[in-house]
Structure formats: C-alpha cells, structure tokens
C-alpha positions in Angstrom: -0.1 0.1 0.0 2.5 2.4 0.8 4.5 1.9 -2.8 1.0 2.5 -4.4 1.0 5.9 -2.3 4.4 7.0 -3.2 3.8 6.3 -7.2 0.3 8.2 -7.0 2.1 11.1 -5.3 5.1 11.1 -7.8 2.4 10.6 -10.9 0.2 13.8 -9.9 3.3 15.7 -8.9 5.0 15.0 -12.3 1.8 15.6 -14.2 1.3 19.0 -12.2 5.1 20.2 -12.6 4.7 19.2 -16.9 1.4 21.3 -16.8 3.2 24.3 -14.6 6.1 24.0 -16.9 4.2 24.2 -20.1 2.3 26.9 -18.7 5.5 28.9 -18.0 6.6 28.4 -21.6 3.2 29.6 -23.1 3.3 32.7 -20.9 6.8 33.5 -21.8 5.9 33.1 -25.6 3.0 35.3 -25.1 4.9 37.8 -23.5 7.7 37.5 -26.2 4.8 37.9 -28.9 3.2 40.9 -27.1 6.9 42.5 -27.0 7.4 42.6 -30.6 3.8 42.8 -31.8 2.1 46.1 -33.4 -1.2 47.0 -32.2 -3.8 48.1 -34.8 -7.7 48.0 -35.6 -9.0 45.0 -37.5 -12.5 44.9 -39.2 -14.4 41.9 -39.4 -15.1 40.3 -42.6 -17.1 37.1 -42.1 -16.5 33.9 -40.6 -15.1 30.7 -41.6 -17.3 27.6 -40.7 -15.9 24.5 -39.7 -17.8 21.0 -38.5 -16.7 18.6 -35.9 -15.6 18.9 -32.5 -17.3 16.5 -29.7 -20.7 17.5 -30.4 -20.6 17.3 -34.1 -22.3 20.7 -34.6 -20.6 24.1 -36.6 -18.2 26.3 -35.1 -17.8 29.8 -36.6 -14.1 31.1 -37.0 -14.0 35.3 -37.5 -12.0 36.2 -40.3 -10.7 39.5 -39.9 -8.9 42.2 -42.3 -6.2 44.8 -41.7 -3.7 46.9 -42.7 -0.2 47.0 -41.4 2.1 49.7 -40.7 4.0 49.2 -44.0 0.6 49.4 -46.0 0.2 45.7 -46.8 -3.3 44.6 -46.8 -3.6 41.2 -44.4 -6.3 38.9 -43.5 -6.7 36.5 -40.6 -8.8 34.1 -39.1 -9.0 33.5 -35.6 -7.9 30.3 -34.0 -11.0 30.8 -31.6 -14.3 29.9 -32.9 -17.9 29.6 -31.2 -21.0 28.3 -32.3 -22.5 31.8 -32.4 -21.2 35.0 -34.4 -20.1 37.6 -31.8 -19.5 40.2 -34.4 -21.6 42.2 -36.9 -20.3 42.9 -40.2 -17.6 45.6 -40.6 -17.4 45.7 -36.9 -13.7 46.8 -35.7 -11.5 45.0 -33.2 -8.1 45.6 -31.8 -5.5 43.1 -32.7 -1.6 42.7 -32.4 0.5 41.3 -35.3 4.3 40.2 -35.5 5.6 42.9 -37.9 8.1 40.4 -39.4 5.3 37.6 -40.1 1.7 39.7 -40.3 0.0 36.7 -40.8 0.5 35.6 -37.0 -2.2 38.2 -35.9 -4.3 37.8 -32.5 -7.4 39.3 -31.0 -6.6 41.6 -27.9 -8.7 39.4 -25.5 -8.1 37.5 -22.4 -9.1 34.3 -24.3 -7.0 34.6 -27.1 -3.6 35.7 -25.4 -4.1 34.5 -22.0 -6.5 31.4 -21.5 -3.7 29.0 -22.5 -0.9 30.0 -20.0 -3.7 30.7 -17.5 -5.3 27.3 -17.3 -1.9 25.3 -17.9 0.0 27.2 -15.0 -3.2 26.9 -12.6 -3.5 23.2 -13.3 -0.1 22.7 -12.6 -0.1 24.6 -9.4 -3.0 22.7 -7.9 -2.0 19.5 -8.9 1.6 19.8 -7.7 0.9 22.0 -4.8 -2.2 19.5 -3.8 0.3 16.3 -4.3 2.6 18.0 -2.2 0.1 19.4 0.5 -1.7 16.0 0.9 1.6 14.2 1.3 3.0 16.6 3.9 -0.5 16.2 6.1 -0.6 12.5 5.5 3.0 12.1 6.8 2.6 14.8 9.7 -0.5 12.6 10.8 1.5 9.3 11.5 
C-alpha cells in the first residue's frame, strides 16, 4: 500500500510540474509575442465555418482584415471559434500582429492571449501543490 501511495504522489506531482512548465512556456511565448507585436484595428470580414468537435456541430471562426504599418493588406482567421458569431459585419476590433510575420495576428482579448497559460499554470499549481500538501499532511498525521 505504501508503494502505491508513493507512485500516486509521484505521478500527480509529475503531471502538475509538466503542466506548470508548459504554462510557463506559453506565458513566456505570449510575453515575447506582445513585446515585438504591433497593435492596430481590424475589421470583421465574415467567418469560416468548420464542422466537427465533440458535439458534431459547426463552429464559426471569425475572419478579420487589417492593414500593417507598412501598408500591406492582410486577412487572418482567429484560432478561437464559437457556435454563435459575436461580431457584426464590418465591426472593428483591436488586434496585435508580428511585424516580421503579419499573418501571425491575434485578437486583443483574454481568451486568445492568456487563457492557455493561465489554465496550464493553474492546473499545474493545483496538481503539484495539492500533491505536496496532501503528502505533507499524511506524513504529519503519522
């Protein structure tokens, strides 16, 4: 029984540390992207419909048109889709893009910029911290 509890502790701790590491990597990548990014306004230009997912329905991925500081006309489709279209035709939104690779553009929103690092870091801290705290409490109770 003792061996099983050590294996469980090590497994949960390892998953937590890996999640935390991935979250910190994503956080660093987002900060690095924002440090070199240019901000501008983009205009909603329709949506790309893609079917699939767990429920088998159709997701709409908004497409935006913007002009770079160099005057290049660009279009990008958001990586985040939904079943409802939250934008009206021609609506303007803030975006950031990499001036060296303007096709790498993202909406300025919590969901597109920060949700991945926050969820990964949060899960990692909960799993690793919970494993350590539980192990400490069980050891102290003996």
